[in-house]
C-alpha positions in Angstrom: 158.9 117.7 -44.9 158.2 114.8 -47.2 154.7 113.5 -47.2 153.8 109.9 -48.0 151.5 108.9 -50.8 147.8 108.9 -49.8 146.5 105.3 -50.0 143.0 104.5 -50.9 141.3 101.5 -49.3 139.9 99.1 -51.9 136.3 98.1 -51.4 136.4 94.7 -53.0 138.4 92.0 -51.2 139.8 88.8 -52.8 138.2 85.6 -51.7 140.3 83.3 -49.5 142.8 81.2 -51.4 141.3 78.0 -52.9 143.3 74.9 -53.5 144.0 74.5 -57.2 142.4 71.5 -59.0 144.7 68.6 -59.8 145.8 68.8 -63.4 147.0 65.3 -64.1 146.6 63.3 -60.9 150.1 63.8 -59.6 151.6 66.1 -57.0 153.1 69.4 -58.1 156.9 69.6 -58.1 159.0 72.7 -57.8 160.9 73.4 -61.1 158.6 71.1 -63.2 156.1 72.7 -65.6 152.5 71.7 -65.0 150.2 73.2 -67.7 152.7 74.5 -70.2 156.0 73.3 -71.6 158.0 75.9 -69.7 158.3 77.2 -66.2 156.6 80.4 -65.2 158.8 83.3 -64.0 157.9 86.0 -61.5 156.8 89.3 -63.2 155.5 92.5 -61.5 152.8 94.5 -63.3 151.1 97.7 -62.2 147.3 97.9 -62.7 144.6 100.3 -61.8 142.4 99.3 -58.8 139.5 98.8 -61.2 141.6 96.4 -63.4 142.7 94.5 -60.3 139.0 94.1 -59.3 138.2 92.8 -62.7 141.2 90.5 -62.7 140.1 89.1 -59.2 136.6 88.6 -60.4 137.7 86.8 -63.6 140.1 84.6 -61.5 137.3 83.7 -59.0 134.8 83.1 -61.8 137.2 80.7 -63.6 138.6 79.1 -60.4 142.1 80.2 -61.4 144.8 82.4 -59.9 145.4 85.9 -61.2 148.6 84.6 -62.8 146.8 81.9 -64.7 144.1 84.4 -65.9 146.8 86.7 -67.3 148.6 83.7 -68.9 145.5 82.4 -70.6 144.3 85.9 -71.8 147.8 86.6 -73.2 148.0 83.3 -75.0 144.5 83.7 -76.4 145.3 87.1 -77.8 148.6 85.8 -79.2 146.9 82.8 -80.9 144.4 85.2 -82.5 147.1 87.5 -83.7 148.5 87.5 -87.2 151.5 89.6 -86.2 154.7 87.8 -87.4 156.7 88.7 -84.3 154.1 87.2 -82.0 153.8 84.1 -84.2 157.6 83.7 -84.0 157.6 84.0 -80.2 154.7 81.4 -80.0 156.7 78.9 -82.1 159.9 79.0 -79.9 160.6 76.0 -77.8 162.2 78.1 -75.0 161.2 81.7 -75.1 164.0 84.2 -74.6 163.7 86.5 -71.6 164.5 90.2 -72.1 
């Protein structure tokens, strides 16, 4: 008989969703980029529970979503990198999806 995975309850819970701050005084529109010159695409990642707790803490601390924290950290690391491939990706107008 097949047994299901044992699930562990997480001790830290995310705070209730907060309304995001207005970025430029106008209403958000679906399909229109807000902070960057491109639209965000849904992506799934797997993280350890400890990393999720840290991500939640950083998001709450900054007043951003998990997605925005990952976006900002990734861009910050990329801007600090001298790797030519990363620099080429950062220069693209419309990044290519794999």
